[in-house]
N, C-alpha and C positions, 0 to 999 in steps of 0.2 A: 737685287734682281727684280725686274718688273714682272708683273703677272701676265703680260701680253703673251700671245702664243707665237713667238718667233719660230722659225724652222728648227732651231736648236731645242727649244722647249718641247716641240712636237716629237723630236727624236728621243727625248729622255726616257720614256717608258721602254724603249727597245734597246737601250744601251746602259748596262749596269756598270757602275764604277767610273763613269766618265763625267761626273758632275763638275769637277774643276775645269775640265776642258770646255764644257758648254758655258759655264760662267765666264770663262776667259773670252770666248767669242762674243757673248752678249755685251760684255764690258767694252770690247773693241768696237762693236757696231754702234754703241751708244756714245762713244767718245767723240770729241770734237775733231779728232784726226780724220774720221770718215765723214762726218756730217758737214763740216765747214771748209774742208780743203786746207785748213791751217797747218796740216802736217806735211806740207810739200817742201819745207826748207829744213835742211839742205837736201838737194837732190841726191839720190842714192840708187845703186844697182844691187841686186842679189843674183849671183851667178852660180850655177851648178858647174863645178869644175871636174867632177868625177862622180862615181857611183855613190860615194859617201862623203864627198867634200864640197864645200861651198865657199864663196868669197863675197863679203859685203864690201862694196866700194861706196865711200861717202865723199862728195865734193867738199873739200875743206880748204879752198883757195883763200889765202890771206891769213891762215893760221899756221903757227909753228907747232911741231909735235909736243913741245913743252906746254902748250896751251890747250891740249886735248886730253881728256880723261876717258879711258875705256874701262868699264867695270862690269864684272859678271857676278850676279847675286841671285841665287835661287832660280836659275834658268832664265833670267832676264839680263840681256846684254844692253848696257846703257852707255851711250857715247855723249859726252857733253864738252862744252868749250868754255873758256874764260880767257880774257885778254890779260896776260901776265904783266904787261907793261906797255907804255906808249913810247914809240920811237922818238928820241929827242931830236934826231936829225931830219924828221919828217917835214917836208915842205907843205905849203898850203895846198890842199886838195881842191881842185876846181870841180871835178865830178868824181863821185865814188860809185863805180859800177860793180865792183867786187864787194859783196856784202861781207861784213866782218861781225855781224851781230851774233850774240851768243845763241847756242841751241842745245837742246837735249833731244836725243832720238833713242828710243828703246826698241828692242827686238826680243820677242819671246822665243826661246830656244826649246826644242823638244828635249825630252830626257836623253841623256847620253850624248849630247852634242857638246863638243869641247872646243874652246878657243885655242887654236894652235899657234897663231902668230898675229901680230898687228904691226903694220909699217906705214909710214908716210912717204909718199913718192909722187912727184909731179903734181902736187896739189890734191891728191887723192889719198884718203885714209883707206887702207885695205886690211880687212880683218878676215883671216883664214879660219874656217871652221871645219870640223870633222865629226861625223856621226859614227861613234864607236859602239858597236853592238857587243855587250858583255857575253862572255862564253855561255853563261847560263841562259841567255835569251836567244842564242843562235839555234836554228833548227837542228834537231837530232833524230836519229833513227832509233825507234824502240823495237828491240828484238821481241819476237813472239815465242813463247815457250810452248 
């Protein structure tokens, strides 16, 4: 972590116990994803589908579901691709406008966000997410004696 005073570093003294969150934001801002625009492939959407549900849509034209890996590890959802094989019946391609290059895209998920489903449909990979608030974290009324 740099010693410069980003907005997150200026907020640290007022926020106890959020160090990992601030470190995560600093890492994101320093990464090439934000500075060079290199993180634009593949295009994707993040859609709120309900109060606690979300869908990530990733344009994955040219890939089969067998060539896509979706992995969740320690609140990081990572989608990556690989070409499993080359089509033997493929004819000479004069122009390739549909990119089939490999990619890896990661999303940092908040605590208690669960991956509910992942499906490939019409060239879009759709990953359904739900924020599940544990009962112990839900608001409760404290009776006064």
